[in-house]
Biopython code that builds the backbone (N, CA, C, O; Angstrom):
import numpy as np
from Bio.PDB.StructureBuilder import StructureBuilder

atoms = [
    (1, "MET", "N", (52.949, 103.092, 102.100)),
    (1, "MET", "CA", (52.646, 103.043, 100.717)),
    (1, "MET", "C", (52.283, 104.349, 100.153)),
    (1, "MET", "O", (51.342, 104.979, 100.635)),
    (2, "MET", "N", (52.980, 104.806, 99.144)),
    (2, "MET", "CA", (52.705, 106.127, 98.513)),
    (2, "MET", "C", (51.741, 105.939, 97.339)),
    (2, "MET", "O", (52.028, 105.236, 96.370)),
    (3, "VAL", "N", (50.683, 106.543, 97.456)),
    (3, "VAL", "CA", (49.691, 106.493, 96.392)),
    (3, "VAL", "C", (49.358, 107.965, 95.861)),
    (3, "VAL", "O", (49.151, 108.906, 96.627)),
    (4, "SER", "N", (49.329, 108.052, 94.596)),
    (4, "SER", "CA", (48.996, 109.405, 94.008)),
    (4, "SER", "C", (47.507, 109.490, 93.731)),
    (4, "SER", "O", (46.814, 108.508, 93.467)),
    (5, "MET", "N", (47.056, 110.779, 93.813)),
    (5, "MET", "CA", (45.621, 110.995, 93.549)),
    (5, "MET", "C", (45.315, 110.676, 92.137)),
    (5, "MET", "O", (44.210, 110.192, 91.892)),
    (6, "GLU", "N", (46.171, 110.891, 91.162)),
    (6, "GLU", "CA", (45.918, 110.601, 89.737)),
    (6, "GLU", "C", (45.741, 109.072, 89.623)),
    (6, "GLU", "O", (44.858, 108.640, 88.882)),
    (7, "ALA", "N", (46.511, 108.254, 90.299)),
    (7, "ALA", "CA", (46.369, 106.820, 90.181)),
    (7, "ALA", "C", (45.045, 106.339, 90.792)),
    (7, "ALA", "O", (44.401, 105.451, 90.233)),
    (8, "LEU", "N", (44.613, 106.941, 91.986)),
    (8, "LEU", "CA", (43.355, 106.623, 92.507)),
    (8, "LEU", "C", (42.139, 107.035, 91.694)),
    (8, "LEU", "O", (41.090, 106.393, 91.651)),
    (9, "ALA", "N", (42.377, 108.130, 91.081)),
    (9, "ALA", "CA", (41.244, 108.700, 90.209)),
    (9, "ALA", "C", (41.093, 107.802, 89.011)),
    (9, "ALA", "O", (39.968, 107.566, 88.570)),
    (10, "MET", "N", (42.228, 107.265, 88.439)),
    (10, "MET", "CA", (42.152, 106.336, 87.195)),
    (10, "MET", "C", (41.563, 105.043, 87.637)),
    (10, "MET", "O", (40.952, 104.357, 86.818)),
    (11, "ALA", "N", (41.708, 104.643, 88.923)),
    (11, "ALA", "CA", (41.236, 103.355, 89.423)),
    (11, "ALA", "C", (39.772, 103.529, 89.856)),
    (11, "ALA", "O", (39.082, 102.533, 90.077)),
    (12, "GLY", "N", (39.298, 104.732, 89.979)),
    (12, "GLY", "CA", (37.938, 104.935, 90.381)),
    (12, "GLY", "C", (37.790, 104.937, 91.870)),
    (12, "GLY", "O", (36.676, 104.728, 92.350)),
    (13, "GLU", "N", (38.870, 105.168, 92.671)),
    (13, "GLU", "CA", (38.830, 105.064, 94.126)),
    (13, "GLU", "C", (38.745, 106.552, 94.654)),
    (13, "GLU", "O", (39.119, 107.524, 93.998)),
    (14, "ASP", "N", (38.226, 106.603, 95.874)),
    (14, "ASP", "CA", (38.188, 107.949, 96.533)),
    (14, "ASP", "C", (39.484, 108.139, 97.324)),
    (14, "ASP", "O", (39.963, 107.264, 98.046)),
    (15, "TYR", "N", (40.011, 109.342, 97.131)),
    (15, "TYR", "CA", (41.308, 109.617, 97.802)),
    (15, "TYR", "C", (41.089, 109.704, 99.305)),
    (15, "TYR", "O", (42.054, 109.466, 100.030)),
    (16, "GLN", "N", (39.980, 110.003, 99.815)),
    (16, "GLN", "CA", (39.809, 110.182, 101.244)),
    (16, "GLN", "C", (39.754, 108.800, 101.895)),
    (16, "GLN", "O", (40.030, 108.742, 103.094)),
    (17, "GLU", "N", (39.431, 107.685, 101.245)),
    (17, "GLU", "CA", (39.520, 106.423, 101.762)),
    (17, "GLU", "C", (40.945, 105.954, 102.001)),
    (17, "GLU", "O", (41.204, 105.068, 102.816)),
    (18, "TRP", "N", (41.850, 106.566, 101.274)),
    (18, "TRP", "CA", (43.234, 106.168, 101.430)),
    (18, "TRP", "C", (43.918, 107.142, 102.404)),
    (18, "TRP", "O", (45.121, 107.023, 102.638)),
    (19, "GLY", "N", (43.175, 108.097, 102.972)),
    (19, "GLY", "CA", (43.700, 108.997, 103.913)),
    (19, "GLY", "C", (44.510, 110.103, 103.367)),
    (19, "GLY", "O", (45.365, 110.618, 104.087)),
    (20, "LEU", "N", (44.319, 110.518, 102.152)),
    (20, "LEU", "CA", (44.965, 111.579, 101.611)),
    (20, "LEU", "C", (44.197, 112.910, 101.734)),
    (20, "LEU", "O", (42.968, 112.889, 101.682)),
    (21, "SER", "N", (44.841, 114.021, 101.889)),
    (21, "SER", "CA", (44.181, 115.277, 101.814)),
    (21, "SER", "C", (44.705, 116.135, 100.742)),
    (21, "SER", "O", (45.866, 115.945, 100.381)),
    (22, "ILE", "N", (44.009, 117.045, 100.191)),
    (22, "ILE", "CA", (44.430, 117.924, 99.096)),
    (22, "ILE", "C", (45.629, 118.699, 99.463)),
    (22, "ILE", "O", (46.546, 118.817, 98.651)),
    (23, "ASP", "N", (45.682, 119.223, 100.608)),
    (23, "ASP", "CA", (46.819, 120.068, 101.049)),
    (23, "ASP", "C", (48.069, 119.257, 101.181)),
    (23, "ASP", "O", (49.152, 119.685, 100.781)),
    (24, "GLU", "N", (47.918, 118.063, 101.753)),
    (24, "GLU", "CA", (49.162, 117.160, 101.857)),
    (24, "GLU", "C", (49.658, 116.756, 100.487)),
    (24, "GLU", "O", (50.861, 116.655, 100.245)),
    (25, "TYR", "N", (48.727, 116.530, 99.613)),
    (25, "TYR", "CA", (49.140, 116.110, 98.288)),
    (25, "TYR", "C", (49.854, 117.219, 97.543)),
    (25, "TYR", "O", (50.910, 117.013, 96.944)),
    (26, "GLU", "N", (49.234, 118.446, 97.594)),
    (26, "GLU", "CA", (49.856, 119.611, 96.826)),
    (26, "GLU", "C", (51.218, 119.871, 97.505)),
    (26, "GLU", "O", (52.139, 120.266, 96.789)),
    (27, "TYR", "N", (51.413, 119.692, 98.751)),
    (27, "TYR", "CA", (52.722, 119.934, 99.437)),
    (27, "TYR", "C", (53.693, 118.866, 98.935)),
    (27, "TYR", "O", (54.872, 119.178, 98.773)),
    (28, "GLN", "N", (53.291, 117.687, 98.691)),
    (28, "GLN", "CA", (54.087, 116.608, 98.186)),
    (28, "GLN", "C", (54.613, 116.952, 96.742)),
    (28, "GLN", "O", (55.754, 116.685, 96.364)),
    (29, "GLU", "N", (53.712, 117.536, 96.026)),
    (29, "GLU", "CA", (53.969, 117.939, 94.588)),
    (29, "GLU", "C", (54.973, 119.072, 94.592)),
    (29, "GLU", "O", (55.848, 119.123, 93.728)),
    (30, "SER", "N", (54.858, 120.030, 95.600)),
    (30, "SER", "CA", (55.718, 121.166, 95.591)),
    (30, "SER", "C", (57.138, 120.974, 96.154)),
    (30, "SER", "O", (57.995, 121.838, 95.971)),
    (31, "VAL", "N", (57.374, 119.912, 96.798)),
    (31, "VAL", "CA", (58.680, 119.592, 97.283)),
    (31, "VAL", "C", (59.445, 118.847, 96.337)),
    (31, "VAL", "O", (58.991, 117.803, 95.869)),
    (32, "VAL", "N", (60.767, 119.369, 95.956)),
    (32, "VAL", "CA", (61.574, 118.644, 95.037)),
    (32, "VAL", "C", (62.397, 117.646, 95.818)),
    (32, "VAL", "O", (63.050, 118.018, 96.792)),
    (33, "PRO", "N", (62.383, 116.336, 95.400)),
    (33, "PRO", "CA", (63.149, 115.290, 96.109)),
    (33, "PRO", "C", (64.586, 115.657, 96.240)),
    (33, "PRO", "O", (65.155, 116.218, 95.304)),
    (34, "SER", "N", (65.183, 115.380, 97.313)),
    (34, "SER", "CA", (66.530, 115.623, 97.592)),
    (34, "SER", "C", (67.531, 115.048, 96.582)),
    (34, "SER", "O", (68.556, 115.679, 96.323)),
    (35, "HIS", "N", (67.267, 113.885, 96.013)),
    (35, "HIS", "CA", (68.092, 113.277, 94.979)),
    (35, "HIS", "C", (68.050, 113.978, 93.682)),
    (35, "HIS", "O", (68.895, 113.720, 92.825)),
    (36, "LEU", "N", (67.047, 114.918, 93.468)),
    (36, "LEU", "CA", (67.008, 115.679, 92.303)),
    (36, "LEU", "C", (67.866, 117.118, 92.387)),
    (36, "LEU", "O", (68.288, 117.770, 91.432)),
    (37, "LEU", "N", (67.980, 117.378, 93.619)),
    (37, "LEU", "CA", (68.736, 118.679, 93.848)),
    (37, "LEU", "C", (70.215, 118.464, 93.675)),
    (37, "LEU", "O", (70.781, 117.474, 94.139)),
    (38, "ALA", "N", (70.833, 119.413, 92.995)),
    (38, "ALA", "CA", (72.356, 119.401, 92.799)),
    (38, "ALA", "C", (72.978, 120.110, 93.964)),
    (38, "ALA", "O", (72.459, 121.057, 94.555)),
    (39, "GLU", "N", (74.133, 119.569, 94.240)),
    (39, "GLU", "CA", (74.946, 120.123, 95.263)),
    (39, "GLU", "C", (75.730, 121.350, 94.654)),
    (39, "GLU", "O", (75.998, 121.407, 93.454)),
    (40, "GLU", "N", (76.076, 122.321, 95.554)),
    (40, "GLU", "CA", (76.857, 123.458, 95.079)),
    (40, "GLU", "C", (78.332, 122.983, 94.853)),
    (40, "GLU", "O", (79.019, 122.468, 95.735)),
    (41, "ASP", "N", (78.736, 123.214, 93.572)),
    (41, "ASP", "CA", (80.082, 122.729, 93.216)),
    (41, "ASP", "C", (81.022, 123.946, 93.186)),
    (41, "ASP", "O", (82.239, 123.762, 93.136)),
    (42, "CYS", "N", (80.527, 125.120, 93.214)),
    (42, "CYS", "CA", (81.352, 126.387, 93.114)),
    (42, "CYS", "C", (82.022, 126.509, 94.585)),
    (42, "CYS", "O", (81.390, 126.386, 95.634)),
    (43, "SER", "N", (83.367, 126.764, 94.484)),
    (43, "SER", "CA", (84.061, 127.110, 95.746)),
    (43, "SER", "C", (84.226, 128.531, 95.895)),
    (43, "SER", "O", (83.882, 129.300, 94.998)),
    (44, "GLU", "N", (84.802, 128.975, 97.126)),
    (44, "GLU", "CA", (85.010, 130.320, 97.405)),
    (44, "GLU", "C", (85.924, 130.954, 96.347)),
    (44, "GLU", "O", (85.787, 132.130, 96.012)),
    (45, "GLU", "N", (86.846, 130.157, 95.838)),
    (45, "GLU", "CA", (87.839, 130.690, 94.896)),
    (45, "GLU", "C", (87.114, 131.070, 93.629)),
    (45, "GLU", "O", (87.441, 132.079, 93.005)),
    (46, "ASP", "N", (86.101, 130.250, 93.227)),
    (46, "ASP", "CA", (85.395, 130.642, 92.008)),
    (46, "ASP", "C", (84.602, 131.965, 92.241)),
    (46, "ASP", "O", (84.496, 132.770, 91.315)),
    (47, "SER", "N", (84.035, 132.206, 93.479)),
    (47, "SER", "CA", (83.401, 133.474, 93.750)),
    (47, "SER", "C", (84.423, 134.648, 93.696)),
    (47, "SER", "O", (84.082, 135.723, 93.203)),
    (48, "GLU", "N", (85.618, 134.462, 94.175)),
    (48, "GLU", "CA", (86.640, 135.493, 94.068)),
    (48, "GLU", "C", (87.018, 135.724, 92.543)),
    (48, "GLU", "O", (87.174, 136.851, 92.072)),
    (49, "ASP", "N", (87.137, 134.662, 91.889)),
    (49, "ASP", "CA", (87.383, 134.829, 90.410)),
    (49, "ASP", "C", (86.261, 135.556, 89.712)),
    (49, "ASP", "O", (86.509, 136.374, 88.827)),
    (50, "GLU", "N", (85.108, 135.292, 90.069)),
    (50, "GLU", "CA", (83.910, 135.907, 89.486)),
    (50, "GLU", "C", (83.942, 137.437, 89.629)),
    (50, "GLU", "O", (83.608, 138.184, 88.708)),
    (51, "ASP", "N", (84.379, 137.882, 90.881)),
    (51, "ASP", "CA", (84.508, 139.287, 91.163)),
    (51, "ASP", "C", (85.452, 139.941, 90.220)),
    (51, "ASP", "O", (85.199, 141.037, 89.719)),
    (52, "HIS", "N", (86.570, 139.254, 89.970)),
    (52, "HIS", "CA", (87.570, 139.846, 88.998)),
    (52, "HIS", "C", (87.069, 139.753, 87.517)),
    (52, "HIS", "O", (87.384, 140.580, 86.661)),
    (53, "VAL", "N", (86.359, 138.804, 87.319)),
    (53, "VAL", "CA", (85.812, 138.604, 85.911)),
    (53, "VAL", "C", (84.750, 139.642, 85.507)),
    (53, "VAL", "O", (84.685, 140.129, 84.378)),
    (54, "ASN", "N", (83.945, 139.930, 86.500)),
    (54, "ASN", "CA", (82.866, 140.874, 86.265)),
    (54, "ASN", "C", (83.302, 142.228, 85.770)),
    (54, "ASN", "O", (82.515, 142.951, 85.161)),
    (55, "ASP", "N", (84.501, 142.569, 86.014)),
    (55, "ASP", "CA", (85.141, 143.788, 85.526)),
    (55, "ASP", "C", (85.346, 143.681, 84.040)),
    (55, "ASP", "O", (85.360, 144.692, 83.337)),
    (56, "ASP", "N", (85.509, 142.454, 83.545)),
    (56, "ASP", "CA", (85.907, 142.191, 82.134)),
    (56, "ASP", "C", (84.685, 141.868, 81.302)),
    (56, "ASP", "O", (84.878, 141.395, 80.182)),
    (57, "ASN", "N", (83.516, 142.059, 81.703)),
    (57, "ASN", "CA", (82.376, 141.808, 80.854)),
    (57, "ASN", "C", (82.224, 142.837, 79.723)),
    (57, "ASN", "O", (82.530, 144.016, 79.901)),
    (58, "ARG", "N", (81.763, 142.389, 78.599)),
    (58, "ARG", "CA", (81.508, 143.288, 77.506)),
    (58, "ARG", "C", (80.053, 143.546, 77.382)),
    (58, "ARG", "O", (79.223, 142.729, 77.782)),
    (59, "ASP", "N", (79.730, 144.702, 76.820)),
    (59, "ASP", "CA", (78.391, 145.173, 76.705)),
    (59, "ASP", "C", (78.160, 145.389, 75.197)),
    (59, "ASP", "O", (78.737, 146.315, 74.626)),
    (60, "PHE", "N", (77.307, 144.534, 74.520)),
    (60, "PHE", "CA", (77.082, 144.721, 73.118)),
    (60, "PHE", "C", (75.584, 145.135, 72.907)),
    (60, "PHE", "O", (74.686, 144.324, 73.134)),
    (61, "ASP", "N", (75.349, 146.300, 72.507)),
    (61, "ASP", "CA", (73.944, 146.834, 72.401)),
    (61, "ASP", "C", (72.969, 146.518, 73.657)),
    (61, "ASP", "O", (71.815, 146.109, 73.526)),
    (62, "GLY", "N", (73.537, 146.741, 74.752)),
    (62, "GLY", "CA", (72.790, 146.541, 75.987)),
    (62, "GLY", "C", (72.735, 145.093, 76.452)),
    (62, "GLY", "O", (72.104, 144.821, 77.474)),
    (63, "VAL", "N", (73.349, 144.171, 75.771)),
    (63, "VAL", "CA", (73.311, 142.816, 76.193)),
    (63, "VAL", "C", (74.700, 142.532, 76.716)),
    (63, "VAL", "O", (75.710, 142.762, 76.050)),
    (64, "GLU", "N", (74.712, 142.017, 77.946)),
    (64, "GLU", "CA", (75.972, 141.728, 78.629)),
    (64, "GLU", "C", (76.411, 140.297, 78.170)),
    (64, "GLU", "O", (75.604, 139.367, 78.171)),
    (65, "ALA", "N", (77.592, 140.159, 77.814)),
    (65, "ALA", "CA", (78.244, 138.924, 77.531)),
    (65, "ALA", "C", (79.372, 138.569, 78.428)),
    (65, "ALA", "O", (80.384, 139.269, 78.425)),
    (66, "LYS", "N", (79.265, 137.517, 79.205)),
    (66, "LYS", "CA", (80.423, 137.221, 80.059)),
    (66, "LYS", "C", (81.423, 136.249, 79.330)),
    (66, "LYS", "O", (81.043, 135.313, 78.626)),
    (67, "GLN", "N", (82.761, 136.569, 79.574)),
    (67, "GLN", "CA", (83.661, 135.694, 78.943)),
    (67, "GLN", "C", (84.033, 134.399, 79.826)),
    (67, "GLN", "O", (84.607, 133.434, 79.322)),
    (68, "HIS", "N", (83.687, 134.448, 81.087)),
    (68, "HIS", "CA", (84.066, 133.370, 81.881)),
    (68, "HIS", "C", (82.819, 132.836, 82.730)),
    (68, "HIS", "O", (82.042, 133.584, 83.323)),
    (69, "VAL", "N", (82.737, 131.514, 82.710)),
    (69, "VAL", "CA", (81.549, 130.957, 83.500)),
    (69, "VAL", "C", (82.125, 130.541, 84.873)),
    (69, "VAL", "O", (83.201, 129.948, 84.953)),
    (70, "THR", "N", (81.418, 130.851, 85.899)),
    (70, "THR", "CA", (81.874, 130.614, 87.275)),
    (70, "THR", "C", (82.114, 129.139, 87.583)),
    (70, "THR", "O", (83.128, 128.801, 88.193)),
    (71, "CYS", "N", (81.182, 128.232, 87.166)),
    (71, "CYS", "CA", (81.323, 126.786, 87.436)),
    (71, "CYS", "C", (81.647, 126.127, 86.168)),
    (71, "CYS", "O", (80.804, 126.060, 85.273)),
    (72, "ASP", "N", (82.852, 125.626, 86.043)),
    (72, "ASP", "CA", (83.370, 124.976, 84.909)),
    (72, "ASP", "C", (82.669, 123.660, 84.717)),
    (72, "ASP", "O", (82.631, 122.847, 85.640)),
    (73, "VAL", "N", (82.104, 123.419, 83.529)),
    (73, "VAL", "CA", (81.327, 122.155, 83.228)),
    (73, "VAL", "C", (82.254, 120.897, 83.427)),
    (73, "VAL", "O", (81.797, 119.826, 83.826)),
    (74, "ARG", "N", (83.604, 121.093, 83.120)),
    (74, "ARG", "CA", (84.397, 119.942, 83.218)),
    (74, "ARG", "C", (84.641, 119.471, 84.670)),
    (74, "ARG", "O", (84.917, 118.310, 84.970)),
    (75, "ASP", "N", (84.504, 120.544, 85.578)),
    (75, "ASP", "CA", (84.714, 120.156, 87.116)),
    (75, "ASP", "C", (83.520, 119.455, 87.668)),
    (75, "ASP", "O", (83.647, 118.564, 88.509)),
    (76, "SER", "N", (82.348, 119.846, 87.206)),
    (76, "SER", "CA", (81.185, 119.264, 87.765)),
    (76, "SER", "C", (80.644, 118.243, 86.811)),
    (76, "SER", "O", (80.855, 118.319, 85.600)),
    (77, "SER", "N", (79.931, 117.269, 87.380)),
    (77, "SER", "CA", (79.352, 116.136, 86.528)),
    (77, "SER", "C", (78.198, 116.667, 85.748)),
    (77, "SER", "O", (77.487, 117.575, 86.179)),
    (78, "VAL", "N", (78.015, 116.067, 84.551)),
    (78, "VAL", "CA", (76.877, 116.497, 83.673)),
    (78, "VAL", "C", (75.599, 116.050, 84.370)),
    (78, "VAL", "O", (74.578, 116.727, 84.241)),
    (79, "GLY", "N", (75.612, 114.972, 85.081)),
    (79, "GLY", "CA", (74.318, 114.487, 85.669)),
    (79, "GLY", "C", (73.791, 115.537, 86.684)),
    (79, "GLY", "O", (72.594, 115.819, 86.734)),
    (80, "LYS", "N", (74.766, 116.135, 87.531)),
    (80, "LYS", "CA", (74.282, 117.116, 88.490)),
    (80, "LYS", "C", (73.718, 118.346, 87.760)),
    (80, "LYS", "O", (72.723, 118.941, 88.174)),
    (81, "LEU", "N", (74.393, 118.701, 86.664)),
    (81, "LEU", "CA", (73.830, 119.956, 85.911)),
    (81, "LEU", "C", (72.384, 119.597, 85.354)),
    (81, "LEU", "O", (71.444, 120.388, 85.423)),
    (82, "ILE", "N", (72.302, 118.389, 84.822)),
    (82, "ILE", "CA", (70.934, 118.007, 84.363)),
    (82, "ILE", "C", (69.886, 118.039, 85.537)),
    (82, "ILE", "O", (68.811, 118.631, 85.437)),
    (83, "GLU", "N", (70.256, 117.410, 86.565)),
    (83, "GLU", "CA", (69.359, 117.463, 87.757)),
    (83, "GLU", "C", (68.951, 118.803, 88.180)),
    (83, "GLU", "O", (67.776, 119.062, 88.441)),
    (84, "GLN", "N", (69.940, 119.698, 88.254)),
    (84, "GLN", "CA", (69.674, 121.050, 88.608)),
    (84, "GLN", "C", (68.784, 121.725, 87.642)),
    (84, "GLN", "O", (67.864, 122.449, 88.020)),
    (85, "SER", "N", (69.035, 121.508, 86.462)),
    (85, "SER", "CA", (68.182, 122.114, 85.333)),
    (85, "SER", "C", (66.725, 121.581, 85.393)),
    (85, "SER", "O", (65.773, 122.344, 85.227)),
    (86, "ILE", "N", (66.570, 120.247, 85.634)),
    (86, "ILE", "CA", (65.298, 119.663, 85.752)),
    (86, "ILE", "C", (64.552, 120.294, 86.986)),
    (86, "ILE", "O", (63.369, 120.620, 86.888)),
    (87, "SER", "N", (65.224, 120.449, 88.083)),
    (87, "SER", "CA", (64.538, 120.926, 89.303)),
    (87, "SER", "C", (64.154, 122.314, 89.061)),
    (87, "SER", "O", (63.129, 122.722, 89.607)),
    (88, "HIS", "N", (64.887, 123.153, 88.261)),
    (88, "HIS", "CA", (64.499, 124.500, 88.016)),
    (88, "HIS", "C", (63.265, 124.509, 87.062)),
    (88, "HIS", "O", (62.365, 125.335, 87.219)),
    (89, "ILE", "N", (63.242, 123.601, 86.100)),
    (89, "ILE", "CA", (62.104, 123.408, 85.230)),
    (89, "ILE", "C", (60.933, 123.009, 85.962)),
    (89, "ILE", "O", (59.864, 123.562, 85.704)),
    (90, "ILE", "N", (61.003, 122.095, 86.867)),
    (90, "ILE", "CA", (59.845, 121.710, 87.659)),
    (90, "ILE", "C", (59.222, 122.870, 88.438)),
    (90, "ILE", "O", (58.012, 123.094, 88.461)),
    (91, "VAL", "N", (60.185, 123.613, 89.096)),
    (91, "VAL", "CA", (59.685, 124.809, 89.930)),
    (91, "VAL", "C", (58.999, 125.794, 88.952)),
    (91, "VAL", "O", (57.977, 126.366, 89.330)),
    (92, "HIS", "N", (59.447, 126.000, 87.847)),
    (92, "HIS", "CA", (58.842, 126.983, 86.977)),
    (92, "HIS", "C", (57.468, 126.475, 86.386)),
    (92, "HIS", "O", (56.498, 127.216, 86.229)),
    (93, "LEU", "N", (57.491, 125.153, 86.081)),
    (93, "LEU", "CA", (56.164, 124.557, 85.661)),
    (93, "LEU", "C", (55.098, 124.714, 86.771)),
    (93, "LEU", "O", (53.949, 125.050, 86.484)),
    (94, "LYS", "N", (55.463, 124.483, 87.955)),
    (94, "LYS", "CA", (54.552, 124.597, 89.042)),
    (94, "LYS", "C", (54.118, 125.989, 89.228)),
    (94, "LYS", "O", (52.949, 126.224, 89.535)),
    (95, "GLN", "N", (55.016, 126.966, 89.058)),
    (95, "GLN", "CA", (54.571, 128.301, 89.115)),
    (95, "GLN", "C", (53.672, 128.764, 88.031)),
    (95, "GLN", "O", (52.832, 129.638, 88.243)),
    (96, "ILE", "N", (53.834, 128.174, 86.820)),
    (96, "ILE", "CA", (53.039, 128.489, 85.684)),
    (96, "ILE", "C", (51.573, 127.820, 85.952)),
    (96, "ILE", "O", (50.535, 128.404, 85.641)),
    (97, "LYS", "N", (51.603, 126.583, 86.539)),
    (97, "LYS", "CA", (50.383, 125.892, 86.910)),
    (97, "LYS", "C", (49.577, 126.794, 87.956)),
    (97, "LYS", "O", (48.367, 126.979, 87.826)),
    (98, "LEU", "N", (50.244, 127.283, 88.889)),
    (98, "LEU", "CA", (49.568, 128.093, 89.876)),
    (98, "LEU", "C", (49.039, 129.460, 89.215)),
    (98, "LEU", "O", (47.922, 129.889, 89.502)),
    (99, "LEU", "N", (49.846, 130.087, 88.366)),
    (99, "LEU", "CA", (49.358, 131.282, 87.736)),
    (99, "LEU", "C", (48.223, 131.017, 86.811)),
    (99, "LEU", "O", (47.387, 131.905, 86.646)),
    (100, "THR", "N", (48.116, 129.866, 86.187)),
    (100, "THR", "CA", (47.057, 129.516, 85.270)),
    (100, "THR", "C", (45.793, 129.303, 86.138)),
    (100, "THR", "O", (44.720, 129.757, 85.741)),
    (101, "HIS", "N", (45.877, 128.654, 87.267)),
    (101, "HIS", "CA", (44.729, 128.501, 88.102)),
    (101, "HIS", "C", (44.206, 129.802, 88.618)),
    (101, "HIS", "O", (42.990, 129.983, 88.690)),
    (102, "LEU", "N", (45.093, 130.745, 88.991)),
    (102, "LEU", "CA", (44.730, 132.005, 89.502)),
    (102, "LEU", "C", (44.022, 132.804, 88.402)),
    (102, "LEU", "O", (43.011, 133.457, 88.661)),
    (103, "LEU", "N", (44.577, 132.748, 87.118)),
    (103, "LEU", "CA", (43.937, 133.416, 86.050)),
    (103, "LEU", "C", (42.581, 132.765, 85.725)),
    (103, "LEU", "O", (41.634, 133.508, 85.466)),
    (104, "GLU", "N", (42.431, 131.514, 85.721)),
    (104, "GLU", "CA", (41.198, 130.912, 85.480)),
    (104, "GLU", "C", (40.139, 131.377, 86.509)),
    (104, "GLU", "O", (39.026, 131.740, 86.127)),
    (105, "ASN", "N", (40.470, 131.366, 87.746)),
    (105, "ASN", "CA", (39.598, 131.754, 88.836)),
    (105, "ASN", "C", (39.200, 133.311, 88.697)),
    (105, "ASN", "O", (38.052, 133.710, 88.897)),
    (106, "PHE", "N", (40.210, 134.097, 88.354)),
    (106, "PHE", "CA", (40.033, 135.499, 88.163)),
    (106, "PHE", "C", (38.996, 135.819, 86.962)),
    (106, "PHE", "O", (38.087, 136.644, 87.059)),
    (107, "LEU", "N", (39.259, 135.074, 85.868)),
    (107, "LEU", "CA", (38.430, 135.290, 84.614)),
    (107, "LEU", "C", (37.052, 134.746, 84.937)),
    (107, "LEU", "O", (36.079, 135.406, 84.572)),
    (108, "PHE", "N", (36.867, 133.541, 85.624)),
    (108, "PHE", "CA", (35.588, 132.961, 85.879)),
    (108, "PHE", "C", (34.719, 133.890, 86.797)),
    (108, "PHE", "O", (33.520, 134.082, 86.596)),
    (109, "SER", "N", (35.464, 134.470, 87.864)),
    (109, "SER", "CA", (34.658, 135.386, 88.734)),
    (109, "SER", "C", (34.190, 136.656, 88.027)),
    (109, "SER", "O", (33.091, 137.146, 88.288)),
    (110, "HIS", "N", (35.011, 137.178, 87.147)),
    (110, "HIS", "CA", (34.636, 138.411, 86.301)),
    (110, "HIS", "C", (33.518, 138.021, 85.327)),
    (110, "HIS", "O", (32.577, 138.797, 85.163)),
    (111, "VAL", "N", (33.577, 136.878, 84.688)),
    (111, "VAL", "CA", (32.541, 136.490, 83.708)),
    (111, "VAL", "C", (31.253, 136.271, 84.490)),
    (111, "VAL", "O", (30.184, 136.679, 84.036)),
    (112, "LEU", "N", (31.332, 135.645, 85.639)),
    (112, "LEU", "CA", (30.177, 135.321, 86.432)),
    (112, "LEU", "C", (29.486, 136.584, 86.881)),
    (112, "LEU", "O", (28.262, 136.705, 86.819)),
    (113, "ASP", "N", (30.265, 137.488, 87.318)),
    (113, "ASP", "CA", (29.846, 138.873, 87.759)),
    (113, "ASP", "C", (29.076, 139.617, 86.608)),
    (113, "ASP", "O", (27.998, 140.190, 86.768)),
    (114, "PHE", "N", (29.774, 139.530, 85.422)),
    (114, "PHE", "CA", (29.174, 140.159, 84.259)),
    (114, "PHE", "C", (27.919, 139.551, 83.901)),
    (114, "PHE", "O", (27.005, 140.275, 83.506)),
    (115, "LEU", "N", (27.759, 138.233, 83.999)),
    (115, "LEU", "CA", (26.480, 137.551, 83.495)),
    (115, "LEU", "C", (25.390, 137.801, 84.591)),
    (115, "LEU", "O", (24.223, 137.970, 84.238)),
    (116, "LEU", "N", (25.710, 137.825, 85.790)),
    (116, "LEU", "CA", (24.717, 138.050, 86.882)),
    (116, "LEU", "C", (24.401, 139.531, 87.018)),
    (116, "LEU", "O", (23.600, 139.915, 87.870)),
]
sb = StructureBuilder()
sb.init_structure("model")
sb.init_model(0)
sb.init_chain("A")
sb.init_seg("    ")
for serial, (resi, resn, name, xyz) in enumerate(atoms, 1):
    if name == "N":
        sb.init_residue(resn, " ", resi, " ")
    sb.init_atom(name, np.array(xyz, "f"), 0.0, 1.0, " ", f" {name:<3s}", serial, name[0])
structure = sb.get_structure()
């Protein structure tokens, strides 16, 4: 039975009684489920086409604009693209969460040192 720490906290239960550890819970949060990960749809032919297309990129005021996308949206399902986008968003949100905690700890330690 999979129980989340948030659900236990809302129910007023202790997570240790359920056999959960903080490290195990954080690991579970950091792993993206396999059903959310998109499979690679690009073939080797697309990679070879990309090499030829890279020569045809245009540069407008330092911004590179590609005329060809390596993975054609029509060839891959929209659902897989959405899943891949969501998994990237989840990873970035977790990185932001970690950086926020690091910044809070850093600021707290410096304010505490300043006050003492």
